[in-house]
KEKE-3310 file (N, C-alpha, C; in steps of 0.2 Angstrom, whole numbers, plus 5000, padded with zeros to 4 digits):
npx = (5948:5951:5957:5949:5937:5933:5931:5920:5911:5909:5904:5892:5885:5885:5877:5865:5863:5861:5849:5838:5837:5834:5822:5815:5815:5808:5796:5791:5784:5776:5764:5767:5764:5763:5775:5783:5778:5781:5795:5798:5792:5800:5812:5810:5806:5814:5822:5818:5817:5829:5836:5837:5824:5824:5830:5818:5804:5787:5779:5788:5794:5783:5780:5792:5792:5781:5783:5794:5792:5779:5776:5789:5794:5782:5778:5789:5790:5778:5779:5789:5782:5773:5781:5793:5810:5823:5836:5834:5826:5834:5841:5832:5826:5836:5834:5829:5837:5836:5823:5824:5832:5824:5813:5820:5823:5811:5805:5814:5821:5833:5847:5847:5859:5868:5875:5867:5855:5859:5862:5850:5843:5850:5848:5834:5833:5839:5829:5819:5825:5826:5813:5808:5814:5809:5803:5810:5821:5819:5818:5808:5793:5790:5778:5769:5763:5771:5784:5780:5776:5788:5795:5787:5789:5803:5801:5794:5805:5813:5805:5805:5819:5818:5810:5819:5829:5822:5819:5832:5835:5826:5830:5842:5840:5837:5848:5850:5855:5852:5850:5852:5851:5844:5832:5828:5825:5815:5805:5801:5791:5780:5775:5770:5756:5748:5752:5748:5734:5733:5737:5726:5717:5722:5724:5715:5707:5709:5721:5730:5729:5734:5747:5752:5751:5759:5771:5788:5805:5813:5806:5806:5820:5822:5815:5822:5835:5832:5827:5837:5850:5850:5843:5846:5860:5865:5861:5865:5879:5882:5878:5887:5899:5896:5897:5911:5918:5919:5904:5905:5915:5909:5895:5895:5898:5887:5882:5886:5877:5867:5875:5880:5867:5862:5872:5870:5857:5859:5868:5861:5847:5847:5844:5844:5849:5845:5855:5851:5844:5855:5862:5853:5854:5867:5867:5858:5866:5877:5871:5868:5880:5885:5876:5879:5891:5887:5879:5882:5876:5865:5869:5870:5857:5853:5855:5857:5842:5838)
npy = (5516:5499:5491:5480:5482:5494:5490:5482:5491:5499:5489:5487:5500:5499:5488:5493:5505:5498:5492:5499:5498:5485:5485:5492:5482:5472:5477:5477:5465:5464:5470:5485:5485:5472:5467:5474:5469:5455:5457:5461:5451:5440:5445:5445:5432:5417:5423:5429:5418:5415:5426:5436:5446:5463:5475:5484:5494:5489:5498:5507:5497:5494:5506:5509:5499:5502:5515:5513:5502:5503:5517:5523:5513:5509:5521:5524:5512:5513:5526:5523:5514:5522:5529:5535:5536:5524:5528:5542:5540:5535:5546:5556:5550:5552:5564:5562:5565:5578:5579:5572:5581:5592:5587:5583:5595:5600:5590:5585:5595:5599:5610:5619:5622:5635:5629:5617:5623:5629:5618:5612:5621:5620:5606:5607:5615:5607:5597:5604:5607:5594:5591:5600:5598:5587:5578:5585:5586:5573:5565:5555:5560:5564:5560:5571:5566:5555:5561:5568:5557:5550:5560:5560:5547:5549:5558:5549:5541:5550:5551:5538:5538:5547:5540:5529:5536:5540:5528:5523:5532:5529:5516:5518:5524:5513:5506:5498:5492:5496:5485:5487:5479:5468:5475:5479:5466:5461:5471:5470:5461:5469:5477:5468:5463:5475:5481:5471:5473:5486:5483:5477:5487:5496:5488:5478:5462:5453:5458:5456:5442:5438:5443:5435:5422:5423:5424:5423:5418:5429:5438:5432:5432:5446:5448:5440:5447:5460:5456:5448:5453:5467:5470:5461:5457:5470:5479:5471:5471:5484:5488:5481:5488:5501:5498:5495:5506:5525:5534:5545:5541:5531:5533:5544:5538:5533:5542:5539:5530:5536:5539:5526:5521:5529:5526:5512:5511:5518:5509:5496:5498:5508:5521:5539:5555:5572:5587:5597:5589:5582:5592:5595:5583:5584:5595:5591:5581:5589:5597:5587:5584:5596:5598:5586:5589:5594:5585:5576:5571:5565:5554:5541:5537:5540:5530:5518:5514:5504)
npz = (5369:5363:5348:5344:5351:5346:5332:5334:5339:5327:5319:5324:5322:5309:5306:5312:5304:5292:5294:5291:5277:5277:5283:5273:5263:5269:5270:5257:5256:5267:5278:5288:5302:5305:5302:5311:5323:5322:5322:5336:5343:5340:5345:5358:5362:5361:5371:5383:5392:5396:5400:5414:5421:5420:5433:5437:5439:5435:5428:5422:5413:5405:5400:5393:5383:5376:5371:5363:5355:5350:5348:5343:5333:5327:5321:5313:5304:5298:5292:5282:5275:5269:5260:5264:5261:5264:5268:5271:5282:5291:5294:5298:5310:5319:5325:5337:5347:5350:5354:5366:5373:5374:5381:5393:5398:5401:5409:5418:5422:5417:5411:5396:5384:5375:5364:5362:5358:5347:5339:5338:5330:5318:5315:5313:5302:5293:5292:5286:5274:5268:5267:5258:5247:5241:5227:5218:5203:5198:5209:5221:5227:5244:5255:5265:5276:5279:5283:5294:5302:5304:5311:5322:5327:5331:5341:5350:5353:5360:5371:5376:5380:5391:5400:5403:5409:5421:5426:5429:5439:5449:5452:5456:5469:5476:5475:5464:5448:5432:5419:5402:5391:5395:5398:5385:5379:5388:5387:5374:5374:5376:5364:5353:5353:5353:5341:5332:5333:5328:5315:5311:5310:5301:5289:5278:5282:5271:5265:5276:5277:5265:5265:5275:5269:5259:5264:5263:5260:5260:5267:5280:5282:5284:5295:5304:5304:5309:5322:5328:5323:5323:5335:5346:5345:5341:5352:5363:5361:5361:5374:5382:5378:5383:5396:5398:5394:5395:5393:5385:5375:5368:5364:5355:5343:5338:5330:5317:5312:5303:5292:5288:5285:5275:5265:5263:5259:5247:5240:5240:5237:5228:5231:5228:5232:5230:5229:5238:5247:5252:5258:5268:5276:5280:5288:5298:5304:5308:5317:5327:5330:5336:5347:5354:5360:5372:5378:5388:5400:5396:5388:5392:5391:5378:5367:5353:5348:5337)
capx = (5945:5955:5955:5943:5930:5931:5928:5913:5906:5908:5900:5885:5882:5884:5871:5859:5861:5858:5843:5833:5836:5831:5815:5812:5814:5803:5789:5789:5780:5773:5762:5772:5763:5764:5783:5786:5775:5786:5802:5798:5791:5806:5817:5808:5805:5815:5827:5815:5818:5836:5839:5833:5820:5828:5828:5814:5797:5783:5776:5793:5795:5777:5781:5797:5790:5775:5785:5799:5789:5773:5777:5795:5795:5776:5777:5794:5788:5772:5781:5792:5777:5770:5785:5799:5815:5826:5841:5832:5823:5840:5843:5827:5825:5841:5831:5827:5842:5833:5817:5827:5835:5819:5809:5824:5823:5804:5803:5820:5824:5840:5848:5849:5865:5868:5877:5862:5850:5861:5862:5843:5841:5853:5844:5827:5834:5840:5823:5815:5828:5824:5806:5806:5818:5806:5800:5815:5826:5817:5817:5802:5790:5789:5771:5770:5761:5777:5788:5777:5776:5795:5797:5783:5793:5809:5798:5793:5811:5815:5801:5808:5825:5816:5808:5825:5832:5818:5820:5838:5835:5822:5834:5848:5838:5836:5854:5849:5858:5847:5853:5848:5850:5838:5826:5826:5822:5808:5801:5799:5785:5774:5772:5767:5748:5745:5754:5744:5728:5734:5737:5719:5714:5725:5723:5709:5709:5712:5728:5734:5729:5738:5754:5754:5751:5765:5777:5793:5812:5815:5802:5809:5827:5821:5813:5828:5840:5829:5827:5844:5856:5849:5841:5850:5867:5867:5860:5869:5886:5882:5878:5894:5904:5895:5899:5918:5921:5915:5898:5907:5919:5905:5889:5896:5899:5880:5881:5888:5871:5864:5880:5879:5860:5862:5876:5867:5851:5861:5871:5857:5841:5848:5841:5848:5847:5848:5860:5847:5843:5862:5863:5849:5857:5873:5865:5856:5872:5881:5867:5868:5887:5886:5873:5881:5896:5885:5874:5885:5872:5860:5871:5868:5850:5852:5858:5853:5836:5836)
capy = (5509:5495:5490:5475:5485:5499:5487:5480:5497:5501:5484:5488:5505:5497:5484:5498:5509:5494:5489:5503:5495:5478:5486:5493:5476:5468:5481:5475:5459:5463:5476:5488:5483:5465:5466:5476:5464:5449:5459:5461:5444:5436:5448:5443:5424:5414:5426:5430:5412:5414:5433:5438:5452:5469:5478:5490:5494:5487:5504:5509:5492:5494:5513:5509:5495:5505:5521:5511:5497:5505:5524:5524:5509:5509:5527:5523:5507:5516:5531:5520:5511:5528:5532:5538:5532:5521:5532:5548:5538:5534:5553:5560:5547:5554:5570:5560:5568:5585:5578:5570:5587:5596:5583:5583:5601:5601:5585:5583:5602:5600:5616:5619:5626:5638:5624:5613:5627:5630:5611:5611:5625:5617:5600:5609:5618:5602:5593:5608:5606:5588:5591:5605:5595:5580:5578:5589:5583:5567:5561:5553:5565:5561:5562:5575:5562:5551:5565:5569:5551:5549:5564:5558:5541:5551:5561:5544:5538:5554:5550:5532:5540:5550:5534:5526:5541:5540:5521:5523:5536:5526:5511:5521:5525:5506:5503:5493:5494:5494:5481:5489:5473:5464:5479:5478:5460:5460:5476:5468:5458:5474:5479:5463:5463:5481:5481:5467:5476:5492:5480:5475:5493:5499:5484:5473:5455:5450:5460:5453:5435:5438:5444:5429:5416:5424:5425:5420:5418:5436:5441:5428:5434:5452:5448:5438:5452:5465:5454:5445:5457:5474:5471:5457:5458:5477:5482:5468:5473:5492:5489:5479:5493:5506:5496:5495:5513:5530:5535:5550:5538:5526:5536:5548:5533:5532:5547:5536:5526:5539:5538:5519:5520:5532:5522:5505:5512:5519:5503:5491:5501:5513:5528:5544:5561:5578:5591:5600:5584:5580:5598:5594:5578:5586:5600:5587:5578:5594:5599:5582:5584:5602:5597:5581:5591:5596:5580:5570:5569:5561:5549:5534:5535:5541:5525:5516:5509:5503)
capz = (5366:5359:5341:5344:5353:5341:5327:5336:5339:5320:5316:5327:5319:5302:5307:5314:5298:5287:5296:5288:5271:5278:5284:5267:5259:5272:5269:5251:5256:5273:5281:5293:5309:5306:5302:5318:5328:5321:5325:5343:5345:5339:5349:5365:5363:5367:5375:5390:5396:5397:5402:5420:5420:5423:5440:5435:5440:5429:5424:5417:5408:5400:5396:5388:5378:5372:5367:5358:5350:5346:5346:5338:5327:5323:5317:5308:5299:5293:5288:5277:5271:5265:5255:5267:5259:5270:5269:5274:5288:5296:5296:5302:5316:5324:5328:5344:5352:5352:5358:5372:5376:5376:5386:5399:5401:5404:5414:5423:5424:5415:5408:5389:5383:5369:5359:5361:5355:5340:5336:5337:5325:5313:5313:5311:5296:5289:5291:5281:5267:5265:5265:5253:5241:5238:5220:5213:5199:5197:5216:5222:5232:5250:5257:5271:5282:5280:5286:5301:5306:5306:5316:5328:5329:5334:5347:5355:5355:5365:5377:5379:5384:5398:5404:5405:5414:5427:5429:5432:5445:5454:5454:5460:5476:5479:5474:5459:5442:5426:5413:5397:5387:5398:5397:5378:5378:5391:5385:5368:5375:5376:5357:5348:5352:5351:5334:5328:5333:5324:5309:5309:5309:5295:5283:5278:5283:5265:5265:5281:5275:5259:5267:5279:5265:5254:5268:5260:5263:5260:5273:5285:5283:5286:5302:5308:5304:5313:5329:5331:5322:5325:5342:5351:5344:5341:5358:5368:5361:5363:5381:5384:5377:5387:5403:5398:5392:5397:5388:5380:5370:5364:5362:5349:5337:5335:5324:5311:5310:5297:5287:5285:5283:5268:5260:5262:5255:5240:5237:5239:5235:5223:5233:5226:5235:5227:5232:5244:5253:5255:5262:5274:5280:5283:5293:5304:5307:5311:5323:5332:5333:5340:5353:5358:5364:5379:5380:5392:5405:5393:5383:5394:5389:5371:5363:5347:5348:5330)
cpx = (5950:5952:5949:5937:5928:5928:5921:5908:5904:5904:5893:5882:5881:5877:5865:5858:5858:5851:5837:5832:5833:5824:5811:5810:5809:5796:5787:5784:5776:5770:5766:5771:5764:5772:5786:5784:5780:5793:5802:5796:5797:5812:5816:5808:5810:5819:5824:5816:5825:5839:5834:5830:5824:5825:5824:5807:5792:5780:5781:5794:5789:5778:5786:5795:5785:5778:5790:5795:5783:5774:5783:5794:5788:5776:5782:5792:5783:5774:5785:5787:5773:5774:5791:5805:5819:5832:5839:5829:5828:5842:5838:5826:5830:5839:5829:5831:5839:5827:5819:5829:5829:5814:5813:5824:5816:5803:5808:5823:5831:5841:5849:5854:5864:5870:5871:5856:5852:5861:5855:5841:5844:5849:5837:5828:5835:5834:5819:5818:5826:5817:5804:5809:5814:5803:5805:5819:5825:5816:5810:5799:5789:5783:5773:5768:5767:5782:5786:5777:5783:5797:5793:5787:5799:5807:5797:5800:5814:5811:5803:5815:5823:5814:5814:5828:5828:5819:5826:5839:5832:5826:5840:5846:5837:5843:5854:5851:5853:5852:5849:5847:5844:5832:5824:5823:5815:5803:5798:5793:5779:5771:5768:5759:5746:5747:5750:5737:5728:5734:5730:5715:5716:5725:5717:5711:5712:5719:5732:5735:5734:5745:5756:5755:5757:5771:5783:5800:5815:5812:5805:5816:5827:5820:5819:5833:5838:5829:5833:5850:5855:5847:5846:5857:5869:5867:5864:5876:5887:5882:5884:5899:5903:5897:5907:5921:5916:5910:5901:5912:5914:5899:5890:5896:5892:5878:5883:5882:5868:5868:5879:5872:5860:5866:5873:5861:5853:5864:5866:5850:5841:5845:5846:5845:5850:5852:5857:5846:5850:5863:5859:5852:5863:5872:5862:5862:5876:5878:5868:5875:5888:5882:5876:5887:5894:5879:5877:5881:5867:5862:5870:5861:5849:5857:5854:5848:5834:5834)
cpy = (5506:5494:5485:5478:5490:5496:5484:5485:5499:5496:5485:5494:5504:5493:5488:5502:5504:5491:5493:5500:5489:5479:5488:5487:5472:5471:5479:5469:5459:5470:5478:5485:5476:5464:5468:5471:5458:5451:5458:5455:5440:5438:5446:5436:5421:5417:5427:5424:5411:5421:5435:5445:5458:5472:5484:5489:5493:5493:5507:5504:5493:5501:5513:5505:5498:5511:5519:5507:5500:5512:5525:5520:5508:5515:5526:5518:5510:5521:5528:5517:5516:5531:5536:5534:5530:5525:5538:5546:5537:5541:5556:5557:5550:5561:5568:5563:5575:5584:5576:5576:5591:5593:5583:5589:5602:5596:5584:5590:5603:5606:5614:5624:5630:5633:5620:5616:5628:5623:5610:5615:5622:5611:5602:5611:5612:5598:5597:5607:5600:5588:5595:5602:5589:5582:5582:5584:5575:5562:5560:5558:5561:5564:5566:5570:5557:5554:5566:5563:5549:5553:5562:5552:5544:5554:5555:5541:5543:5553:5543:5533:5543:5544:5530:5530:5540:5533:5520:5526:5533:5520:5513:5522:5518:5502:5497:5496:5491:5491:5483:5483:5469:5468:5479:5472:5459:5465:5474:5463:5462:5475:5474:5464:5469:5483:5477:5470:5482:5489:5479:5481:5497:5495:5480:5466:5451:5452:5457:5445:5434:5438:5438:5423:5417:5425:5420:5420:5425:5440:5438:5431:5442:5452:5446:5443:5457:5463:5452:5450:5464:5475:5467:5458:5465:5480:5478:5470:5480:5492:5487:5485:5499:5504:5496:5502:5519:5531:5540:5547:5533:5529:5540:5544:5532:5537:5545:5532:5529:5538:5531:5518:5523:5528:5515:5506:5514:5513:5498:5493:5506:5520:5533:5551:5567:5582:5594:5595:5582:5586:5597:5589:5580:5591:5596:5584:5583:5596:5594:5583:5590:5601:5592:5583:5593:5591:5575:5567:5564:5555:5542:5532:5536:5536:5522:5511:5508:5496)
cpz = (5362:5352:5340:5345:5348:5334:5328:5336:5331:5317:5318:5323:5312:5302:5308:5307:5293:5288:5293:5280:5271:5279:5277:5263:5262:5271:5262:5251:5262:5275:5287:5300:5310:5306:5308:5323:5328:5324:5332:5346:5345:5344:5357:5367:5358:5372:5382:5394:5398:5401:5408:5418:5423:5429:5438:5437:5434:5425:5420:5412:5403:5396:5391:5382:5373:5368:5362:5353:5346:5344:5341:5332:5323:5319:5311:5302:5295:5289:5281:5272:5266:5260:5258:5265:5265:5272:5273:5281:5293:5298:5301:5309:5321:5327:5335:5349:5354:5356:5365:5376:5378:5382:5393:5402:5404:5410:5420:5425:5423:5411:5400:5387:5376:5363:5357:5357:5347:5336:5334:5331:5318:5310:5310:5304:5291:5287:5286:5274:5264:5263:5259:5246:5238:5232:5215:5209:5199:5203:5217:5228:5238:5253:5264:5277:5284:5285:5293:5305:5308:5311:5323:5331:5333:5341:5353:5357:5361:5372:5381:5383:5391:5402:5407:5410:5421:5430:5432:5438:5450:5456:5458:5468:5480:5478:5469:5452:5436:5421:5407:5392:5389:5397:5390:5377:5381:5389:5378:5368:5375:5369:5353:5347:5350:5344:5330:5328:5328:5316:5306:5307:5303:5289:5284:5280:5277:5264:5270:5279:5269:5261:5271:5274:5260:5258:5265:5263:5264:5266:5280:5287:5286:5293:5307:5309:5309:5321:5332:5329:5325:5332:5347:5351:5345:5348:5363:5367:5363:5371:5384:5383:5381:5395:5403:5397:5394:5391:5382:5374:5365:5361:5355:5342:5334:5330:5317:5308:5303:5291:5284:5283:5276:5263:5258:5257:5247:5236:5235:5236:5229:5224:5231:5230:5231:5231:5239:5249:5256:5260:5269:5279:5284:5289:5299:5308:5311:5317:5328:5335:5338:5347:5357:5362:5371:5381:5385:5397:5403:5389:5385:5392:5381:5367:5358:5348:5340:5328)
residu = (MET:ASN:ARG:ARG:ASP:LEU:ALA:LEU:ALA:LEU:LEU:VAL:VAL:THR:VAL:TRP:GLY:SER:SER:PHE:THR:VAL:ILE:ARG:ILE:GLY:LEU:ASP:SER:MET:PRO:PRO:MET:LEU:LEU:ALA:ALA:LEU:ARG:PHE:SER:LEU:ALA:ALA:ILE:PRO:ALA:VAL:PHE:PHE:ILE:ARG:ARG:PRO:ALA:ILE:GLN:LEU:ASN:TYR:LEU:LEU:ALA:TYR:GLY:ALA:THR:VAL:GLY:ILE:GLY:GLN:PHE:GLY:CYS:MET:PHE:TYR:ALA:MET:HIS:LEU:GLY:LEU:PRO:ALA:GLY:LEU:ALA:SER:VAL:VAL:LEU:GLN:SER:GLN:ALA:PHE:PHE:THR:LEU:LEU:LEU:ALA:ALA:LEU:MET:LEU:GLN:GLU:LYS:VAL:SER:GLY:ALA:GLN:LEU:ALA:GLY:LEU:ALA:MET:ALA:ALA:THR:GLY:LEU:ILE:LEU:ILE:GLY:SER:ALA:THR:GLY:LEU:ALA:GLY:THR:ARG:ALA:ILE:PRO:LEU:SER:ALA:MET:LEU:LEU:ALA:ILE:THR:GLY:ALA:ALA:PHE:TRP:GLY:VAL:SER:ASN:ILE:VAL:VAL:ARG:LYS:ALA:VAL:ASN:ALA:GLY:ALA:GLY:ARG:GLU:GLN:ARG:LEU:ASP:MET:PHE:SER:LEU:VAL:ILE:TRP:SER:SER:LEU:VAL:PRO:PRO:ILE:PRO:LEU:LEU:VAL:LEU:ALA:PHE:PHE:LEU:HIS:THR:PRO:GLU:GLU:LEU:SER:SER:ALA:ILE:GLN:SER:PHE:ASP:LEU:THR:ALA:LEU:LEU:ALA:VAL:ILE:TYR:LEU:ALA:PHE:ALA:ALA:THR:LEU:PHE:GLY:PHE:GLY:THR:TRP:SER:LYS:LEU:LEU:SER:ARG:TYR:PRO:ALA:SER:GLN:VAL:ALA:PRO:LEU:SER:LEU:LEU:VAL:PRO:VAL:THR:GLY:LEU:LEU:THR:ALA:ASN:LEU:VAL:LEU:GLY:GLU:ARG:LEU:VAL:LEU:LEU:GLN:TRP:ALA:GLY:CYS:ILE:LEU:ILE:LEU:CYS:GLY:LEU:GLY:THR:ALA:SER:LEU:ARG:LEU:ARG:SER:LEU:ARG:ARG:ALA:VAL:VAL:GLY:HIS:ILE)
# end
């Protein structure tokens, strides 16, 4: 990979890692489902008028939009609304790689190696350490519901990766190549209405009305960053890099997302982790690194949906 493309890849993982801090800032003035709905609405419109629809069956398009937009981001946004810190969210969400691994074994009959099982055990231990350390040494306690929602969001990310794999396999039979950038844009049409319905269930009309009336520049910039920087620029650039280089050179760089996520949350939000939480984060990243050595067949599906 040349220096320019490496710099672009590092910029993308920095944008993706920073997006967790941006989400946290946006949630200070906006309900989670409303923020997510606006993010996907702006990511889809007006881009759908300029980007051709991906060569994919409608059921796969709907499934991908639902699992990513409603499942992954709906759960993650609400987990952060309940109290999951931005930096830890960037780490916990990476457990999607192991859900992808397990689902691929169950649904695609792919073999699970010893390295992958070892990585899964390390990451699971890391999650336990993070959960058990909350409230220690003056850190803010993380509600169990927030942790469970974040893990559920990671599981939905894993499901979306399997949807992509199935869509790619179906397209290969018809000699059609799946454009992931186009898929991200067109699938963004799926989540907004269901997310708005969820917003009405989770919040009172007065809360939603107040959020809309108090919509300010900070909220607008948060939505723009999430839609254009994290989604369109991030995924568009990442897709181009995957088209130019082997996935084994590009995909491992996504492991830097939690690193940039933790650093940004520390610098901007002043989030601090106790030693036990740092140990948990390191275990998760080591587990991801161990498993990724044998995840080459999945790497084209396991890319950064941030």
